[in-house]
N, C-alpha and C positions, 0 to 999 in steps of 0.2 A: 665464700669457702663451698656454697654448691657443688659449684664447677670442681673446686679440688678434689670433694668427698669423691663427686662421678669420676672425675678423673684415677680416681684411687682405688675404687671399685673396678674399672676395667682393665687395672691391674690385677686385682686380685681375685674376683668374682666369678672365675671360668677357670678350673684343672682339669686335666685330663685323668686323674685318679678319683676325682670325686663329683663334677660338673661342675653346672653355673649353682652361682648363690639368687637369692630371691630380693632384690632391689629395695621392695618396701619394705620389707622386714628390717631391711640393712637399715634406712632411713627413717622407722619409726622410734630403732632405738639412739638413732642422733636427734636428740629434741631441739638441739641449735637450728638446724636445717627447718624444722617447719618451724622456729621464731623466722629464719631469714625471711621463709618466703611470707610469711605474715608480712612483714615487715617491709612494702612493696617501696618505699617510698627512700629512696636514696640520700647516704647522709650529707649530699652537697646540694641536695636540690632545693636550693632559696628562689625566692620571690625575686623577680628582676628588679624590685625597688631596693631589695634588701642590702646595698650597697655594702655596708663595713663589716655584714656576715660574708658575705662574699668576699672578702679584702682578708678577712679573720682563716677563713676554708683556704684561703689559698697560702696563707704564710703559712698556715698548721701541715699543709700538704706538702712544702717544701722542702719543712723542717723536716719531716717525717722522709723525705727523699732523702735530703742529705745526710740522714743519722745512717740511712740504709746504704751511702756511698762510704759513708767512715768504717760501718764494719766489715764493708767490702776486703778493705785497705787493709783490716786489723787480718782476714785471713789471707788475705796474699801474704802478709807479712809472717804471718805463719806456718805459711806455706814455703818459702822460699825464697817468692816470686819477685818481690823487691825487697831492699833492701831496707837496715835503720832508719837511715842517713835520707833517701825517698821518701819511706812511708812517714818521717815527721813533717817533710814539707808538705804531704796529700791533705794528713790529716789538720795540719795550720792553716789552709788554704779552706776546707769545709768550717772548723772554726770561725774565720774570716770572714766567709757567704753569710753563715748562719747569724753572724752580727749586723749583715746588712740584710735579712730576707727583707725587713717592714715596709722597704720602698726600694728593693731592685730585687731582677727576674734573678735565677739563679745564676752564680757567677764567681763557684769556686775558683775558675780557669785563670781570672784575674790573677789571683796570687801565685800563680804557678808560671805566664808570660814569659819571666826576666830568666828563668832557667831553661827555655827551648827555644832556640834559634842555632840558626848555622851560621856562623863568623864568614864574612867575606872573603876574606887572607884565604881559610882552609881551600877553596878552590883555587886558588895562587898559586898554593905549595904542590898539587898535585903532580902542575906541571915544569916547578923547578928542583923537587927532590926527591929520593926514590918511593916506589912505590910503597915497601914496607914500610919505610920511617914515616910516609904519610898515614898510612894503617893504621898506624900505633898511636900518632898522637891523633889521630880522628876519633878513631875507637872509644881511644879512653876517654875521651869531652864528651863524647856524645852519648853511648850507652847508657848514662846516665838517664837523661833527657829523653832517650826512647824506653827507657821503663817506667818512668814516670808518665808518659803520653799510653801505653799501652797500659799500665793499670788506672788513668783515668778512664778510658774507654770502657774496659772491663767493668770497674764499679760502678757506672752509669747505668750500662749496660743490665745490670742486673739485678740494680736499684726500680730503674725501670721496669725490669719483667716482676719486680713484686710489687710493684704500685702499682701495675695493671691486671694483677692476679686480685690485690689486695680490695680496690676502690675505681676497677676500667669502667668505663662507662662514660665518668662526670666529664664537664664541661673541665673543672678543676684538675680531676687527675690529665686530659688530654694537655694543658696549656703548663705544667708546671715537666710532663715528658715530650713535648716540643723545644721549651726551654733546653732540653738537656739533649737534645738531637743539635738543636744549632750551636750550642757549645762545643759540642764534639766534631764538628765539620771543620775548625780553624788548625783542630791537633789533627785530622785526617790528610788536611795539605801539606801540614809540616809532614807528617813520617812517608808522605807520597815524595815532596821534594829528596829527603833523605833516600827512600829507597832508591832513586834513578841517580843522585851523586854521589853520596854512602850507604851501597847493600850492606858494607860487612858491619856498621853500626847495629843494625837491626838483628843481624846473624847475630852475633855475640852476646845479646838481651834473649834473645829465640832460643838458643843455647843451654845458659845459662838455667833457665825454667824448664827447659823440657830432661836437666839433667838431673836438678833438684826431684820433680814429679817422679823421674822412672826410679831413682835409688828410695825415694819414699813409697813408693809401688812395691820394691822386693822388701823396706821390712815392710809392709802389709801382709804381704804374699809369705814369709816366714812367720809371722807371729800365726796367720790363717792355716800353716801348715802342721804348726805345732798345735792348735788348736783342736784338728782333727786327726792329730796321733799319728801323722807320717814323718813326724821331727820328737825328738827327745828333747826339752829343755836343756838342755847341754850344748847340745850339735844346733840348736835354734842361737843361743844366746852370741856361741862361736859364730856363726856367721852373718847374725844383726852384729857385730863388733867391727864386723870387715867393711859391713855396707856400711857402719855410722863412722867410719874414720874415712872412708870418700866421703863422707857426706858432709865433715869435718875439714875436710882440703876443700871440697867445692866454695864452702863459706868462708873459709882463710884467704882462701885464690882463688875466684872465680873469672868464667872465663873472660 
């Protein structure tokens, strides 16, 4: 928490008009920081002989990590980066991993493997039927796998950053972070193979994500223009309706 407070102070503690703020005074008003400094013992610091407590801390940290992964999936679903079907599979994989957390390392990728592979006959199709037809078949079938892989890697990256910010520096946090990175290696290999063999599938997924993000950015921009008085409410509503129409069309018929 001290690092986060210092980070926020660095962003806000000086400006051109008022000059710098006084960090010791700011810190004095944030009493929790003083408590943190007094409690120098890390919450995961246990004696080497206390294996049971170590195991409990490890299990607890894995569960917290997976909760963070699941929260990231919800965020991606809300932002339109993944479909409801993909989100359901990802959420289910987390639930299954939590059930196994007592005796296994992070394993939320295990439940998704069956949905992520490149059938051998796809490569054969490239040599016997027109390219456009191959592109249609492969992209339609592989874009879901691409989206799932990208979502998994993003969610784990977010959860690792959050875990490191919160309890970074402990052996247990390092174990869980390394387990997460190990899971990601297999996915990166799949995406790299796909990038070489069927780059169209990756492009379709990225195009859909960017289109959704741009449309939502425009909606936020219109709301801000109304907020500062550059657009009247009626004008903003008219423009927002037009953008919302495009957004619905994207969700109904994505690239």
